[in-house]
C-alpha positions as CSV (number, residue, x, y, z in Angstrom):
1,X,-20.0,60.9,-58.9
2,X,-19.8,64.2,-60.8
3,X,-16.7,66.2,-60.1
4,X,-17.8,69.8,-59.6
5,X,-14.4,70.9,-58.4
6,X,-15.3,71.9,-54.8
7,X,-12.7,72.9,-52.3
8,X,-12.8,73.2,-48.5
9,X,-10.8,75.0,-45.8
10,X,-11.2,73.6,-42.3
11,X,-9.9,75.3,-39.2
12,X,-9.0,72.6,-36.7
13,X,-9.8,72.9,-33.0
14,X,-8.2,70.7,-30.2
15,X,-11.6,69.2,-29.4
16,X,-12.5,68.1,-32.9
17,X,-9.1,67.5,-34.6
18,X,-9.5,63.7,-34.7
19,X,-13.1,63.9,-36.0
20,X,-12.0,66.4,-38.6
21,X,-9.1,64.2,-39.8
22,X,-10.5,60.7,-39.4
23,X,-14.3,61.0,-40.0
24,X,-14.7,64.2,-42.1
25,X,-11.9,63.9,-44.6
26,X,-13.3,60.7,-46.2
27,X,-16.8,62.3,-46.3
28,X,-15.3,65.3,-48.2
29,X,-13.6,62.9,-50.7
30,X,-16.9,61.0,-51.3
31,X,-18.7,64.3,-51.7
32,X,-16.4,65.4,-54.6
33,X,-14.2,67.8,-52.7
34,X,-11.0,68.0,-54.8
35,X,-8.8,70.1,-52.5
36,X,-8.7,70.6,-48.7
37,X,-6.8,73.0,-46.6
38,X,-6.4,72.1,-42.9
39,X,-5.5,75.1,-40.8
40,X,-4.2,74.3,-37.3
41,X,-3.9,77.5,-35.2
42,X,-2.4,75.6,-32.2
43,X,0.4,74.1,-34.3
44,X,0.4,77.1,-36.7
45,X,0.3,75.0,-39.8
46,X,-1.5,74.9,-43.1
47,X,-1.7,71.5,-44.8
48,X,-2.8,71.5,-48.4
49,X,-4.3,68.2,-49.7
50,X,-5.3,67.1,-53.2
51,X,-7.7,64.2,-53.9
52,X,-6.0,61.7,-56.2
53,X,-7.6,58.4,-57.3
54,X,-10.1,58.8,-54.4
55,X,-7.5,59.2,-51.7
56,X,-6.1,62.3,-50.0
57,X,-2.5,63.2,-50.9
58,X,-0.6,65.7,-48.9
59,X,0.5,68.3,-51.4
60,X,2.3,70.8,-49.2
61,X,2.7,71.9,-45.5
62,X,3.4,75.5,-44.4
63,X,4.0,76.9,-40.9
64,X,4.5,79.9,-38.7
65,X,5.2,83.0,-40.8
66,X,5.6,81.4,-44.3
67,X,4.4,83.2,-47.3
68,X,2.2,80.8,-49.2
69,X,1.1,80.5,-52.8
70,X,-1.0,77.3,-52.3
71,X,-2.6,75.2,-55.0
72,X,-5.6,76.8,-56.5
73,X,-4.6,80.3,-55.3
74,X,-1.2,80.7,-56.6
75,X,-1.9,84.2,-57.7
76,X,-2.4,85.3,-54.1
77,X,0.3,85.2,-51.5
78,X,-0.9,84.5,-48.1
79,X,1.2,85.6,-45.1
80,X,0.4,82.9,-42.5
81,X,1.6,85.2,-39.7
82,X,-1.7,87.0,-39.8
83,X,-3.7,83.8,-39.1
84,X,-2.2,83.1,-35.7
85,X,-3.1,84.6,-32.3
86,X,-0.3,86.8,-31.0
């Protein structure tokens, strides 16, 4: 498989969180996705994954009002507080 360096950001919803984690993540890996961000608005978390040797490795976890400089976008600081419903 050719690595084209694709990334994905997925917003999880209560009705599909199991499908997103259990079924879709392996598909993303097989498709050549190298980095995945999972945003959970209910738990108010951002999980950053990196594909290593064909398996997902959790790189970092951020929550609530963290200021994040996540992998691939270190130049940009993301204030997570703006992602959550007030």
